[in-house]
PAVEX-188797 format. One record per residue: y negated, x, z of N, C-alpha, C, O in turn. Coordinates in steps of 0.05 Angstrom, whole numbers, plus 5000, padded with zeros to 4 digits. Layout:
BEGIN
YXZYXZYXZYXZ...
***
This chain:
BEGIN
468303656420470303856429470904046407471604276412470703956382471404126359469404356357470104576349466904316365464904526364465504736385465304976380466404646408467104836430469505016421469405256425471504886410473805036401473105226377474105446375471305136360470405296338469005546347469405766337467305516368466005756379468005946391467706186388470005836405472006016417473706156396474506386399474206026373475706146352474106376339475306576330471506346337469806556326468306706348465906746347469806776369468706876393467107136390465307186406467707296371466307556367464907566340464407786330464207336329462807326304459807306310458807096317458407526307455607536313453907506288451407496289455107496264453607456240453807166231455607016240452007086214451906806205450106636222448506746238450306376218448506196231450105976246452305906238448905866267450105646282448105416284445805456290449005176278447304936279446604876308447804976327444504716311443704626337446004476351446504516374447204296335449404136347451704306357452704256378452404506341454604686350453804826376455404846395451404926378450505076401450404886426451504956447449104656423448704486446451304346455451704286479453104286436455704176444457304386460458704326479457204636451458504856466457304876494458804906513454604866496453404886522454204646540454804686564454404406529455204176544458004206555458504166579459904266538462704296547463004536565464604526584461604746561461604976578460704906606461904986626458504746608457504656634459504486648460004516672460704296633462804126645465104286656466004236679466104476641468304646650467604816674469204866691465104916675464205076698464104906723464804996745463204656720463104476743466004416753466504416777467804366734470604306741471804556755473304526774471104796745472205036757471105066786472605156804468605006790467405026817468704816836469304876859469204576826470604376842473404466849474304426872474804576829477504676835477504896855479204906873475505076853475305296873474905176901476205276920473204976904472804856930475204706940475904716963476604566922478904406929481204586937482704536957481604806923483804996929483105206950484905346959480605216958479805406978479605686968480005876984479005726943478805996931475906086927475406256911474105966943471306036940470806306953472306396970468706436944467906696955466506656982465106456986466906837000465606817026463907077030465007297028461307037035459507257039458407237067457007037073458807427083458007427111458507167125456907057140461007067121461806817134461006557121461706347130459306577100458406337087460006307061460206487045461206067057462706017033460805937010459205757013461106076988459506006964460805776949463205736953459405626933460605396920462405466896463505286883462705716890464405796868466306026877465906146898468306066861470306266868471706396845470406446824474206456848475706606828476206456802476006576780476706206803477106046778474506036762474606076738472305986776469705986763469106256750468206276728469606466765469106736755470806806731469806916711473306736732475106796709474206636684474206746662473506386688472606226665469906346654469606366630468106406672465506516663465906776648464506826628467706946657468307196642469607136615469107276595471306936614472706856590470706766568471106826544468606626575466806516555464206676552462406596538464006906565461607066563461007156534458807106524462907286521462507376494462207146474460407166458463806936475463306706457460506586461459206496442459606566486456906456492454806636479452806536468455106886482453207076471453207056440451007066428455507036428455707036399454406776388453106786367454906546400453806296390450806296394449306176378449806416416446906426420445606596399443506526389446806826392445706996371445706856344443806876329448006726338448106576313446106346312445006286291445506226335443406016336440706136331439106016317440106376341437606506335437406576305435306566294439706656294439706706265439006466249437706486228439806226259439205976244436205926243435205806224434706006263431805976263430406226252428006266256432006396239431006636225429906846244427906976238431106876267430407076287432807266291435107186288432207516297434207716302435707656328434507526346438107746331439607716356438207866379438607786402436708076372435308216393433108046406432108116427432507826393430407646404431307526431429707406444433807556438434907456463433307576487433107456508432307816483430907956504428107836510426807926529427307636494424807506500424907366527422907306540427407306536427807176562427007356585426607256608426607606581425807796602422907756610422007846631421307616593418507556600418707316620419707106613417607356643417807136663416606876654414406876643418006666658417306386652416706336622418006156610414806476610414106426582416506486564417006346545418006696570420306776554422406566554423506496533423006446577425006236578424205986564425805856550421605916566420605686552420705736522421505556506419905966513419906036485422806026474423205926452424706136489427506126481428505846478429905776459427805676498428605396497427505256472428905096459425005306466423805186442425305286416425805126399426005536415427405646392430205516390431105446368431505476412434205356412434205066404436204956395431904936409431704646402430504606374430504376364429404806362428204786336430304776314432404906315429804606294431604596271431604856256429504986254433904936245434105176230432705166204431904956194432405396191431105406165432905266145435305326144431805086129433504926111434605086087436605006075433305306080434305456057435905696067436205746091437005846048438506086055436506286066434406336055437206406089435506616100437206876100439406886089436107086112437407346110440007356127441507556125440607146143443007146159445206976146447406956157444606836124446606686111445606416101443306346105447406256090446705986080446305796104447205846126445005576098444505366117447205246126448805156109447905246152450505146160450704836156453004736157448504706152448704416147449504366118450504146111449104566101450004536073448004416054448704376031445604356063443604236046442304456028441404656038442304396002440904575984442504825977441405015966445004835984446705075978448505005954449904805954448405175934450005135910453005135917454504975905453905295935456805315941457805055954460104985950456104925969456904675982456704435962458204245964454704455944454404245924456904225906457704015897458104455899460404455882462904345896464704245883463004365923465304255938465303955937467403825934462903835939462703545939463303415912464103185911463003565891463403445864466303395857466903295835
***
């Protein structure tokens, strides 16, 4: 839960790097909250209706999704920075099927262990600034 809150606190920070654990814990909690929002929409009867058909989500789901859109984008870009890719690399998903697979592989790949052009390793290995804190 601390990773989820950390991402929300740095909601508009597009610079720096994000660890795999930070990204995937945010995705996990975000998914859980979206499911809960959809359940609440169905329970409270606030689902959207299109041509007489009730969709499984509604206003609560939409408000939550809008609330986490920018933080989700920022943590995704910082995750790409961790594997030494530009934030613009997000558009690789526009390539049908191959792009989504490529993005998933990048998101699951361990970040570069040394300092890259986006900042120091968030794990703290091999960084002089982190070595001095431990001493």
